[in-house]
C-alpha positions as CSV (number, residue, x, y, z in Angstrom):
1,H,17.5,14.3,4.4
2,K,16.4,13.3,0.9
3,T,16.3,10.3,-1.4
4,I,16.8,10.0,-5.1
5,I,15.0,7.1,-6.8
6,D,16.3,6.3,-10.2
7,P,14.1,4.1,-12.4
8,A,16.6,3.4,-15.3
9,N,13.9,2.0,-17.7
10,V,10.6,3.8,-17.2
11,D,9.0,1.7,-20.0
12,L,9.9,-1.4,-18.0
13,V,9.8,-0.4,-14.4
14,H,6.3,0.4,-13.1
15,H,7.0,0.6,-9.3
16,L,10.1,0.7,-7.2
17,L,9.6,0.1,-3.5
18,M,11.9,-0.1,-0.4
19,F,10.6,-1.9,2.7
20,E,11.9,-2.1,6.2
21,C,12.4,-5.6,7.5
22,N,11.1,-6.4,11.0
23,P,13.9,-5.8,13.5
24,T,13.6,-9.3,14.9
25,V,14.3,-11.0,11.6
26,V,17.7,-12.6,11.1
27,F,19.3,-13.2,7.7
28,H,22.6,-14.7,6.6
29,D,24.4,-11.7,5.1
30,N,26.2,-14.0,2.6
31,N,22.9,-15.6,1.5
32,L,20.2,-12.9,1.5
33,P,16.8,-13.7,-0.2
34,D,16.9,-12.7,-3.9
35,G,14.6,-13.6,-6.7
36,E,11.1,-13.3,-7.9
37,C,8.8,-12.2,-5.0
38,D,6.3,-15.1,-5.6
39,D,9.2,-17.6,-5.4
40,I,10.7,-16.3,-2.2
41,Y,7.5,-15.2,-0.5
42,R,8.0,-17.1,2.7
43,Q,11.6,-15.8,3.2
44,I,10.5,-12.2,2.9
45,Q,7.3,-12.2,4.9
46,E,9.0,-10.2,7.7
47,C,9.8,-7.5,5.1
48,A,6.9,-7.3,2.7
49,G,4.5,-5.0,4.5
50,N,6.6,-2.1,5.9
51,I,7.0,0.5,3.2
52,A,10.0,2.9,3.7
53,T,9.9,4.8,0.4
54,G,8.8,4.2,-3.2
55,W,8.3,5.5,-6.7
56,G,5.5,5.0,-9.3
57,V,5.2,5.7,-13.0
58,G,5.4,9.4,-13.7
59,G,6.6,10.3,-10.2
60,E,9.4,12.6,-9.2
61,K,12.8,11.1,-8.7
62,I,13.9,13.3,-5.8
63,V,12.0,13.0,-2.5
64,E,13.0,15.8,-0.1
65,F,11.9,15.6,3.5
66,P,10.6,18.6,5.6
67,E,13.3,20.5,7.5
68,I,11.9,19.5,10.9
69,A,12.1,15.7,10.2
70,G,14.3,13.1,8.5
71,Y,14.3,9.4,7.8
72,P,16.5,7.5,10.4
73,V,19.2,5.2,9.1
74,G,22.0,3.3,10.9
75,G,23.4,4.0,14.4
76,D,21.1,2.7,17.1
77,F,18.0,2.7,14.8
78,E,16.4,-0.7,15.2
79,I,16.0,-1.5,11.4
80,K,19.0,-3.4,10.1
81,Y,17.7,-4.9,6.9
82,Y,15.8,-3.4,4.0
83,M,14.3,-5.0,0.9
84,V,14.1,-3.4,-2.5
85,Q,11.2,-4.6,-4.7
86,M,10.9,-3.9,-8.4
87,H,7.6,-4.2,-10.3
88,Y,8.3,-4.8,-14.0
89,N,5.8,-4.7,-16.8
90,N,6.8,-6.5,-20.1
91,P,3.5,-7.3,-21.8
92,K,5.2,-8.1,-25.1
93,K,7.6,-10.5,-23.3
94,M,10.7,-9.0,-25.0
95,S,13.8,-10.9,-24.1
96,N,17.2,-9.6,-22.9
97,R,15.8,-6.6,-21.1
98,R,18.2,-5.3,-18.5
99,D,17.7,-2.8,-15.7
100,S,19.9,-0.8,-13.3
101,S,17.3,1.1,-11.3
102,G,18.1,1.9,-7.7
103,I,17.7,4.2,-4.6
104,R,20.2,6.6,-3.3
105,F,20.0,8.2,0.2
106,Y,21.6,11.5,1.1
107,L,22.6,11.7,4.8
108,G,22.7,14.9,6.8
109,N,25.4,15.9,9.4
110,E,22.9,17.2,11.9
111,L,20.1,15.2,13.5
112,R,16.7,16.6,12.8
113,Q,14.1,17.1,15.5
114,H,11.7,14.2,14.4
115,D,12.1,10.8,12.8
116,L,9.8,10.3,9.7
117,G,7.6,7.3,9.3
118,Y,5.4,6.0,6.5
119,L,1.7,5.0,7.0
120,T,-0.4,3.1,4.5
121,L,-4.2,3.2,4.6
122,G,-6.6,1.0,2.6
123,T,-10.4,1.4,2.7
124,D,-11.6,1.8,6.3
125,S,-9.0,2.5,9.0
126,N,-8.7,3.3,12.7
127,A,-5.1,3.9,13.4
128,Q,-3.6,4.0,17.0
129,F,-1.8,7.3,17.3
130,P,0.3,8.6,20.3
131,K,-1.4,11.1,22.7
132,S,0.3,14.0,21.0
133,G,-1.0,12.9,17.6
134,I,1.0,12.9,14.4
135,T,1.8,15.4,11.6
136,V,1.2,14.4,8.0
137,T,3.3,16.1,5.3
138,T,2.8,14.2,2.1
139,A,0.4,11.8,0.4
140,F,1.0,9.1,-2.3
141,P,-2.2,7.6,-3.7
142,H,-1.9,4.3,-5.6
143,T,-4.0,2.1,-7.8
144,H,-3.2,0.4,-11.1
145,L,-4.4,0.9,-14.7
146,Q,-8.2,0.9,-13.9
147,G,-8.1,3.5,-11.1
148,S,-9.8,6.8,-11.9
149,S,-10.0,8.6,-8.6
150,L,-8.9,8.0,-5.0
151,W,-9.5,9.9,-1.7
152,T,-9.1,9.6,2.0
153,K,-11.4,11.3,4.5
154,I,-10.7,12.1,8.1
155,I,-13.5,10.8,10.4
156,R,-13.7,12.6,13.7
157,D,-16.4,11.9,16.3
158,K,-18.2,9.8,13.7
159,K,-18.3,12.6,11.1
160,A,-16.3,13.2,8.0
161,V,-14.6,16.5,8.8
162,D,-12.1,16.9,5.8
163,Y,-10.2,15.2,3.1
164,L,-6.7,14.1,4.0
165,L,-6.2,14.0,0.2
166,N,-8.8,14.2,-2.6
167,G,-7.4,12.8,-5.9
168,E,-10.4,13.4,-8.1
169,S,-8.5,12.7,-11.3
170,Y,-6.0,9.8,-10.9
171,D,-3.8,8.7,-13.7
172,F,-1.5,5.6,-13.3
173,N,1.0,7.1,-15.7
174,Y,1.4,10.3,-13.5
175,Q,1.9,9.0,-9.9
176,F,3.6,11.5,-7.6
177,E,3.9,12.4,-4.0
178,N,1.5,15.2,-3.0
179,R,3.3,17.6,-0.7
180,F,0.8,19.4,1.5
181,P,1.0,23.2,1.5
182,K,0.3,23.1,5.3
183,P,1.0,19.9,7.3
184,V,-2.1,18.1,8.6
185,Q,-2.5,17.2,12.3
186,L,-4.1,13.9,13.2
187,Y,-5.2,12.9,16.7
188,P,-6.0,9.7,18.7
189,G,-9.5,8.5,17.9
190,D,-9.4,9.7,14.3
191,E,-10.6,7.3,11.8
192,F,-10.1,7.2,8.0
193,A,-12.1,6.2,5.0
194,T,-10.2,5.5,1.8
195,R,-12.2,5.1,-1.5
196,C,-10.9,4.1,-4.9
197,T,-13.0,4.3,-8.0
198,Y,-12.2,2.2,-11.0
199,N,-13.2,2.1,-14.7
200,T,-13.1,-1.2,-16.5
201,M,-15.1,-0.3,-19.6
202,N,-12.1,-1.0,-21.7
203,K,-11.9,-4.6,-20.6
204,N,-13.9,-7.7,-21.3
205,E,-12.5,-9.9,-18.5
206,I,-12.6,-9.8,-14.7
207,T,-10.1,-7.6,-12.8
208,L,-8.6,-9.3,-9.8
209,G,-6.8,-7.7,-6.9
210,G,-3.0,-8.2,-6.9
211,E,0.4,-6.8,-7.5
212,R,0.6,-7.3,-11.3
213,T,0.0,-4.1,-13.3
214,K,-3.2,-5.6,-14.9
215,D,-4.5,-6.4,-11.4
216,E,-5.8,-3.8,-9.0
217,M,-5.3,-2.4,-5.5
218,C,-6.3,0.5,-3.4
219,L,-3.6,2.1,-1.2
220,H,-2.9,5.5,0.2
221,M,0.6,6.2,1.6
222,F,1.5,9.1,3.9
223,T,4.7,10.5,5.3
224,Y,4.4,11.8,8.8
225,Y,6.2,12.5,12.1
226,P,7.0,11.6,14.8
227,R,7.6,8.1,13.7
228,M,5.7,5.2,15.2
229,N,8.1,2.2,15.1
230,H,5.5,-0.5,15.4
231,F,2.8,0.8,13.1
232,Y,3.1,0.9,9.3
233,S,-0.3,0.2,7.8
234,Y,-4.0,-0.3,8.4
235,I,-6.0,-1.9,5.7
236,N,-9.0,-4.2,5.3
237,A,-10.1,-7.1,3.2
238,N,-13.2,-9.3,2.8
239,S,-13.1,-11.9,5.5
240,E,-12.2,-15.5,4.5
241,K,-15.6,-16.5,6.0
242,A,-17.4,-14.3,3.5
243,W,-15.5,-15.8,0.6
244,K,-16.3,-19.3,1.8
245,Q,-20.0,-18.5,1.8
246,V,-20.3,-16.8,-1.5
247,M,-18.0,-19.3,-3.3
248,N,-19.8,-22.3,-1.6
249,A,-16.3,-23.8,-0.9
250,T,-14.8,-25.2,2.3
251,D,-11.5,-23.2,1.8
252,P,-11.4,-21.2,-1.4
253,L,-8.2,-19.4,-0.3
254,E,-6.2,-22.5,0.4
255,D,-5.2,-22.8,-3.3
256,Y,-5.1,-19.2,-4.4
257,M,-4.5,-19.9,-8.1
258,K,-7.6,-22.2,-8.1
259,F,-9.5,-19.4,-6.4
260,Q,-8.5,-16.9,-9.0
261,Q,-9.6,-19.3,-11.8
262,L,-13.0,-19.7,-10.1
263,L,-13.4,-15.9,-10.3
264,R,-12.2,-15.8,-13.9
265,D,-14.8,-18.4,-14.9
266,L,-17.7,-16.5,-13.6
267,K,-20.5,-15.8,-16.1
268,W,-21.6,-12.1,-15.8
269,T,-25.2,-11.2,-16.2
270,P,-27.2,-8.3,-14.7
271,E,-28.3,-10.7,-11.9
272,S,-24.8,-11.8,-11.1
273,V,-23.6,-8.2,-11.1
274,R,-26.3,-7.3,-8.6
275,K,-25.3,-10.3,-6.5
276,W,-21.6,-9.5,-6.4
277,Q,-22.3,-5.8,-5.6
278,E,-24.5,-6.9,-2.7
279,F,-21.7,-9.3,-1.5
280,Y,-19.2,-6.5,-1.5
281,D,-21.5,-4.0,0.2
282,N,-22.4,-6.4,3.0
283,A,-19.4,-8.8,3.4
284,P,-17.7,-8.8,6.9
285,R,-14.3,-7.2,6.8
286,L,-11.0,-8.2,8.4
287,L,-8.9,-5.2,9.6
288,I,-5.2,-5.7,9.4
289,G,-2.9,-3.3,11.2
290,G,0.7,-3.0,12.5
291,R,3.8,-4.2,10.8
292,A,5.0,-7.4,9.0
293,G,5.5,-10.2,11.4
294,S,3.2,-8.8,14.1
295,Y,0.0,-7.7,12.5
296,T,-3.1,-7.3,14.7
297,L,-6.4,-8.6,13.2
298,E,-9.9,-7.3,14.0
299,E,-13.2,-8.4,12.5
300,L,-15.9,-6.0,11.5
301,P,-19.5,-7.0,10.6
302,E,-19.4,-4.8,7.4
303,I,-17.7,-1.8,5.9
304,T,-18.6,1.7,7.0
305,R,-20.0,3.9,4.3
306,I,-18.7,7.5,4.1
307,Y,-19.7,9.8,1.2
């Protein structure tokens, strides 16, 4: 019926996330994956994309669900394993820091009418909803330090009909779940455009996409019902083919660290800024949807522009 997320050290913990592991995954209970995410990446791939709940800097610790719906746990519910992921930020590299942050669930005695689910959108999305549609109750926008605004628009019959959420003034230090005064109904065929605006005027080096606080991302997470068990997210990224062409490389993504260094070594001039903006505007996109372990991939010739 509700969760309490307790970040014990808010100066150290920047994000606290819980993920549902794919129900087909099998772990040894006496030897569960544990460690730094980058070191155990292959072991946790079946868990890494299915967000169940989370907290960001400045957010509320108590998350209460609507009376008509609750988050399913245990019993015959198909999810057996969950993964808690902590994002720490220790720029001064202080030693001997300790943390006891965690998540507490409060269970109800009566089953509610609907099961809740979480849906994450990024940039341009076309989710597959049930015939009856879904009801969205909250929105949680998320970028990192350079984010200044974030919105998601509902596209119906090829026209932008309304904002799902319009976060005109986003602040990384005050991230919270926006509870809608009136739930929003979404229908099959609806599309979504998510836009993040960044300000890097306070930096003199390139900002890369990634999970570190000094990197960036563009995500919009929503709570909804009835739950879709096989659908957690719909996001897009520049296609690998587009990166190969612009970097003039056979496989720039094969060695990701080398790829990042190539981007850091770029020399920025007015001409190169124009070139990279043109690349971003026109690069083919790869749409990624579903859940960890069984994503569907769809190629688009270019991003759709919605203003």
